[in-house]
C-alpha positions as CSV (number, residue, x, y, z in Angstrom):
1,X,89.5,23.1,-0.7
2,X,86.7,20.9,0.3
3,X,84.5,23.5,-0.1
4,X,85.5,24.4,-4.3
5,X,85.3,20.5,-4.8
6,X,81.8,20.3,-3.1
7,X,80.8,23.0,-5.4
8,X,82.5,21.7,-8.7
9,X,80.9,18.3,-8.2
10,X,77.1,19.7,-7.2
11,X,77.8,21.8,-10.9
12,X,78.8,18.6,-12.6
13,X,75.8,16.3,-11.0
14,X,73.4,19.4,-12.5
15,X,74.8,19.5,-15.9
16,X,74.8,15.7,-15.9
17,X,70.8,16.0,-15.1
18,X,70.5,18.4,-17.7
19,X,72.5,16.4,-20.3
20,X,70.3,12.9,-19.5
21,X,66.8,15.5,-19.5
22,X,67.6,16.6,-23.2
23,X,68.9,13.4,-24.4
24,X,65.0,11.6,-23.1
25,X,63.0,15.3,-24.5
26,X,65.2,14.7,-28.1
27,X,64.4,10.7,-28.2
28,X,60.4,12.0,-26.9
29,X,60.2,14.4,-30.0
30,X,61.7,12.2,-32.5
31,X,59.6,9.5,-31.8
32,X,56.4,11.9,-32.3
33,X,58.1,13.0,-35.5
34,X,58.3,9.5,-36.8
35,X,54.6,8.5,-35.3
36,X,52.4,7.2,-38.4
37,X,48.9,9.1,-38.9
38,X,46.2,7.2,-40.8
39,X,43.2,8.3,-42.6
40,X,40.2,6.5,-43.8
41,X,38.5,6.9,-47.3
42,X,34.8,7.2,-46.8
43,X,32.2,6.9,-49.4
44,X,29.7,9.3,-49.1
45,X,25.9,9.7,-50.6
46,X,24.7,12.8,-52.5
47,X,20.9,12.8,-52.7
48,X,19.3,16.0,-54.3
49,X,15.8,15.6,-53.4
50,X,12.6,17.0,-52.0
51,X,11.3,15.3,-48.8
52,X,7.2,15.0,-49.0
53,X,4.8,13.4,-46.7
54,X,0.6,12.8,-46.9
55,X,-1.6,10.3,-47.9
56,X,-2.8,8.7,-51.0
57,X,-6.6,8.6,-52.6
58,X,-7.9,6.5,-55.6
59,X,-7.4,7.7,-58.7
60,X,-11.5,8.7,-58.9
61,X,-14.0,8.7,-55.6
62,X,-17.5,8.9,-56.1
63,X,-19.8,9.7,-52.9
64,X,-23.1,7.7,-53.8
65,X,-25.7,10.2,-52.9
66,X,-29.5,10.1,-53.3
67,X,-30.3,13.2,-55.4
68,X,-33.5,13.7,-54.5
69,X,-36.0,12.1,-51.6
70,X,-37.9,8.7,-51.9
71,X,-38.0,5.0,-50.8
72,X,-35.5,2.5,-52.2
73,X,-37.1,0.0,-54.3
74,X,-34.2,-1.8,-56.0
75,X,-30.7,-2.7,-55.1
76,X,-28.1,-3.8,-57.4
77,X,-24.6,-4.1,-56.2
78,X,-23.1,-4.9,-53.1
79,X,-19.7,-3.7,-51.5
80,X,-16.9,-5.2,-53.6
81,X,-18.7,-5.8,-56.9
82,X,-17.0,-3.8,-60.3
83,X,-19.4,-1.6,-62.0
84,X,-19.2,0.2,-65.2
85,X,-20.0,4.1,-66.1
86,X,-24.1,4.5,-66.4
87,X,-25.0,1.2,-64.4
88,X,-27.5,1.8,-62.3
89,X,-26.6,1.0,-58.7
90,X,-29.8,2.0,-56.4
91,X,-33.5,2.4,-57.5
92,X,-35.7,5.0,-55.5
93,X,-39.8,4.7,-56.0
94,X,-40.3,7.0,-59.5
95,X,-43.9,5.6,-60.0
96,X,-45.2,9.1,-59.9
97,X,-42.4,10.7,-62.1
98,X,-43.3,8.2,-64.9
99,X,-46.3,9.0,-64.5
100,X,-46.3,12.5,-65.5
101,X,-43.8,11.6,-68.3
102,X,-46.5,9.6,-69.8
103,X,-49.1,12.3,-69.3
104,X,-47.1,14.6,-70.8
105,X,-46.2,12.5,-73.5
106,X,-49.8,11.7,-74.4
107,X,-50.4,15.2,-74.7
108,X,-47.9,16.1,-77.1
109,X,-49.0,13.6,-79.2
110,X,-52.5,14.9,-79.1
111,X,-51.1,18.5,-79.7
112,X,-48.7,17.8,-82.1
113,X,-51.3,18.8,-85.4
114,X,-52.7,21.8,-83.6
115,X,-50.1,23.0,-81.8
116,X,-48.0,25.8,-82.7
117,X,-44.1,25.8,-83.0
118,X,-44.0,27.8,-79.9
119,X,-46.7,25.6,-78.0
120,X,-44.5,22.6,-79.6
121,X,-41.3,23.6,-78.3
122,X,-42.6,24.5,-74.4
123,X,-44.0,20.7,-74.5
124,X,-40.7,19.6,-75.3
125,X,-38.8,21.4,-73.0
126,X,-41.4,20.2,-70.2
127,X,-40.8,16.5,-71.1
128,X,-37.0,16.6,-70.9
129,X,-37.7,18.3,-67.3
130,X,-39.9,15.0,-66.7
131,X,-37.2,12.8,-68.0
132,X,-34.8,14.6,-65.4
133,X,-37.0,13.7,-62.6
134,X,-37.2,10.2,-63.7
135,X,-33.4,9.8,-63.9
136,X,-32.8,11.5,-60.3
137,X,-34.5,8.8,-58.9
138,X,-31.3,6.7,-59.7
139,X,-28.2,6.5,-58.2
140,X,-25.7,5.5,-61.0
141,X,-21.6,4.9,-61.8
142,X,-20.2,8.2,-63.3
143,X,-16.9,5.6,-64.2
144,X,-15.8,2.6,-64.1
145,X,-14.8,1.1,-60.6
146,X,-15.4,-1.1,-57.3
147,X,-18.3,-0.5,-54.7
148,X,-15.8,0.2,-51.9
149,X,-18.7,0.2,-49.4
150,X,-22.7,0.4,-49.3
151,X,-25.1,1.1,-46.7
152,X,-28.7,1.1,-48.0
153,X,-31.6,-1.6,-48.3
154,X,-34.7,-2.3,-49.9
155,X,-37.4,-0.1,-48.2
156,X,-35.1,2.8,-46.8
157,X,-36.3,6.0,-47.0
158,X,-33.6,8.6,-47.9
159,X,-33.5,12.3,-48.2
160,X,-32.3,14.2,-50.9
161,X,-28.2,14.1,-50.7
162,X,-28.3,11.4,-48.1
163,X,-25.0,9.6,-48.9
164,X,-25.0,5.8,-49.1
165,X,-21.6,4.8,-50.2
166,X,-18.9,5.2,-52.2
167,X,-17.6,4.2,-55.6
168,X,-13.9,3.9,-56.4
169,X,-11.5,3.6,-59.1
170,X,-8.1,2.3,-57.9
171,X,-6.3,1.5,-61.3
172,X,-4.2,3.9,-60.1
173,X,-3.3,6.1,-56.6
174,X,-2.6,9.8,-57.0
175,X,-1.2,12.0,-54.2
176,X,-1.3,15.8,-53.2
177,X,1.8,17.1,-51.5
178,X,3.2,20.6,-50.4
179,X,6.3,21.9,-51.4
180,X,8.0,25.4,-50.4
181,X,8.2,27.7,-53.0
182,X,12.2,27.2,-53.0
183,X,11.8,24.0,-54.5
184,X,9.4,24.6,-57.1
185,X,11.7,25.6,-59.7
186,X,13.3,21.7,-59.5
187,X,10.3,20.2,-60.4
188,X,9.9,18.5,-63.8
189,X,6.8,16.4,-64.4
190,X,8.0,13.1,-64.6
191,X,10.6,12.9,-62.0
192,X,10.5,9.6,-60.0
193,X,9.2,9.7,-56.6
194,X,10.4,7.1,-53.9
195,X,7.1,6.4,-51.5
196,X,7.5,4.8,-48.0
197,X,4.4,3.5,-46.4
198,X,3.8,2.5,-42.7
199,X,2.2,-0.7,-44.0
200,X,5.2,-1.8,-46.0
201,X,7.8,-2.7,-43.7
202,X,11.1,-2.5,-45.5
203,X,9.8,-1.5,-49.4
204,X,9.3,1.0,-50.8
205,X,6.9,2.0,-53.7
206,X,7.7,4.1,-56.7
207,X,5.7,7.1,-58.6
208,X,5.9,10.2,-60.4
209,X,5.5,13.8,-60.7
210,X,2.3,14.4,-62.6
211,X,2.1,18.6,-62.3
212,X,1.4,21.4,-60.0
213,X,-0.6,24.8,-60.5
214,X,0.5,27.8,-61.6
215,X,-0.5,29.7,-58.3
216,X,1.0,28.8,-55.1
217,X,-0.8,29.0,-51.4
218,X,0.0,30.4,-48.2
219,X,-0.2,27.7,-45.3
220,X,-1.4,28.7,-41.6
221,X,2.1,29.0,-40.4
222,X,2.7,31.8,-43.2
223,X,4.7,29.3,-45.8
224,X,4.0,30.1,-49.3
225,X,3.7,26.0,-50.7
226,X,2.9,24.6,-54.1
227,X,0.4,21.6,-54.2
228,X,2.3,18.9,-56.4
229,X,0.4,16.1,-58.1
230,X,1.9,12.7,-57.7
231,X,0.6,9.4,-59.5
232,X,1.1,5.7,-58.8
233,X,0.6,3.2,-61.7
234,X,2.1,-0.1,-60.1
235,X,1.4,-0.7,-56.0
236,X,1.5,-3.3,-53.5
237,X,-2.3,-4.7,-52.8
238,X,-1.6,-3.8,-49.0
239,X,-1.7,-0.2,-50.1
240,X,-5.3,1.2,-50.1
241,X,-6.6,4.7,-50.2
242,X,-5.9,6.9,-47.4
243,X,-3.4,5.5,-46.2
244,X,-0.1,7.5,-44.8
245,X,3.2,7.8,-46.5
246,X,6.9,9.7,-46.5
247,X,8.4,10.1,-49.4
248,X,11.3,12.2,-51.8
249,X,10.9,13.7,-54.9
250,X,14.3,12.8,-56.7
251,X,15.7,16.0,-58.4
252,X,18.7,14.2,-59.7
253,X,20.2,10.6,-59.7
254,X,21.9,9.6,-55.9
255,X,25.7,9.8,-56.3
256,X,28.4,8.3,-54.3
257,X,32.2,9.2,-54.2
258,X,34.7,8.6,-52.4
259,X,36.2,11.5,-49.8
260,X,39.8,11.5,-48.1
261,X,41.4,14.1,-45.9
262,X,44.2,16.0,-48.4
263,X,46.9,15.2,-46.2
264,X,46.7,11.3,-47.2
265,X,47.6,12.5,-50.7
266,X,50.7,12.9,-51.8
267,X,52.7,14.0,-54.9
268,X,55.2,12.6,-57.3
269,X,56.0,14.8,-60.5
270,X,52.8,16.3,-59.6
271,X,50.5,13.4,-59.9
272,X,48.6,12.5,-57.0
273,X,48.8,9.0,-55.1
274,X,48.1,7.6,-51.9
275,X,50.0,5.3,-49.6
276,X,48.0,2.4,-48.3
277,X,48.4,1.4,-44.7
278,X,48.4,-2.3,-45.4
279,X,51.9,-3.1,-46.8
280,X,52.4,0.7,-47.4
281,X,51.6,0.0,-51.4
282,X,51.8,3.6,-53.1
283,X,49.0,3.9,-55.1
284,X,48.1,6.4,-58.1
285,X,44.6,8.4,-57.6
286,X,43.0,10.9,-59.6
287,X,41.2,13.7,-57.5
288,X,39.6,16.9,-57.2
289,X,39.2,19.4,-54.6
290,X,35.9,19.0,-51.9
291,X,36.3,21.8,-49.6
292,X,39.3,23.2,-47.2
293,X,40.1,20.0,-46.1
294,X,39.4,17.2,-48.0
295,X,39.7,15.8,-51.1
296,X,36.9,13.7,-53.7
297,X,39.0,10.6,-55.1
298,X,37.4,10.1,-58.8
299,X,39.8,7.0,-59.6
300,X,42.1,4.7,-57.8
301,X,40.1,4.2,-54.3
302,X,36.9,2.4,-53.7
303,X,36.2,3.3,-50.0
304,X,36.9,1.9,-47.0
305,X,40.9,1.9,-47.8
306,X,43.1,2.8,-44.6
307,X,45.9,5.2,-45.8
308,X,49.2,7.0,-44.3
309,X,49.9,10.3,-44.0
310,X,51.8,12.2,-46.9
311,X,51.9,15.8,-45.4
312,X,50.6,18.1,-42.6
313,X,48.7,20.9,-41.5
314,X,50.9,24.0,-42.2
315,X,48.7,26.2,-39.9
316,X,47.7,26.0,-36.3
317,X,44.3,25.7,-34.9
318,X,43.0,23.3,-38.4
319,X,41.0,20.5,-37.7
320,X,43.7,17.6,-37.2
321,X,41.1,14.4,-37.1
322,X,43.3,11.3,-37.9
323,X,41.2,9.2,-38.6
324,X,37.2,9.8,-39.8
325,X,35.3,6.7,-38.5
326,X,31.9,7.4,-40.1
327,X,31.9,5.2,-43.5
328,X,29.3,6.9,-45.4
329,X,27.0,10.1,-45.0
330,X,24.1,11.6,-46.8
331,X,23.5,15.1,-47.9
332,X,20.0,16.0,-48.7
333,X,18.7,19.0,-50.9
334,X,21.7,20.2,-52.1
335,X,24.5,18.9,-49.8
336,X,28.0,20.0,-49.6
337,X,31.9,19.5,-48.6
338,X,32.8,18.4,-45.1
339,X,33.8,21.8,-43.6
340,X,31.3,23.7,-45.2
341,X,32.8,24.6,-48.2
342,X,31.2,23.2,-51.1
343,X,33.3,23.6,-54.2
344,X,36.0,25.3,-52.2
345,X,39.1,25.8,-53.1
346,X,42.5,23.5,-52.6
347,X,45.1,25.5,-50.1
348,X,48.2,23.9,-50.5
349,X,49.8,20.9,-52.7
350,X,49.6,21.1,-56.4
351,X,46.5,20.3,-58.3
């Protein structure tokens, strides 16, 4: 009897332990089932751009060179001076050339009555040649501009094509950048270009696309590119020709929109809504699909709101991130919906 009683007591104790365990397990499962899950509505930025880099150049640039050998007899300007098109900047000794020209004109005057038509044309051609030689003794401006630098003095002896300075027109700046063949179809004349210069901290300069040639080039890397011309009309004085930049050609205006997990969306009479975590306030929203796991909120949220979960994932192995901590992302050159499904369907839930 004692042995049977002992066995019965052991069985009762075992059943009691099992019962207590089941109660604890049920309590734990019940608490997990009522756990609140939160999602954050994030603001995402979509930039449809082409990234570029390069250096800016003056609108026009003339290398000041001697067109013939000789001694400098006059320098009419200095660095920083403004000049007009046709102004003489440097004069070389032209006494020999002037003598030859006057001699030719005297010969033409004495032969004007006796020379034949053919002789007169030959004499005129010789005179024009001598006039050009006189002009070649001058260095002149080919456009309105500023003398950027000048390194010459009276008495210097120059050889033909010796460089003595630079003339620039900086009414605007230009740049030439490489754009890959896959992006050329996106270009339009007049598109906005944003420049960032190391010389300008935290500031940008705006320009625009001027044009591009009807032929591509193959780089040393084997890539096919097109040289696109850009222009900047208004720029700070701190920016000078040959300054480097990075930038972006804006294909379409930058867009911002609010994105949230689709599990934060509930439906009432097929109309979507969210529940704000603060005060558990229900709020109607207007949405559209944005990938497999998210929706784009068109109306109802501004971004940054914390929302309560309204539905749970129906498939195992799905992304169950409860709270997206990043408040803003940037998609460039086309962008895409989170999860790699741009414009994808919206599984589950009415739309």
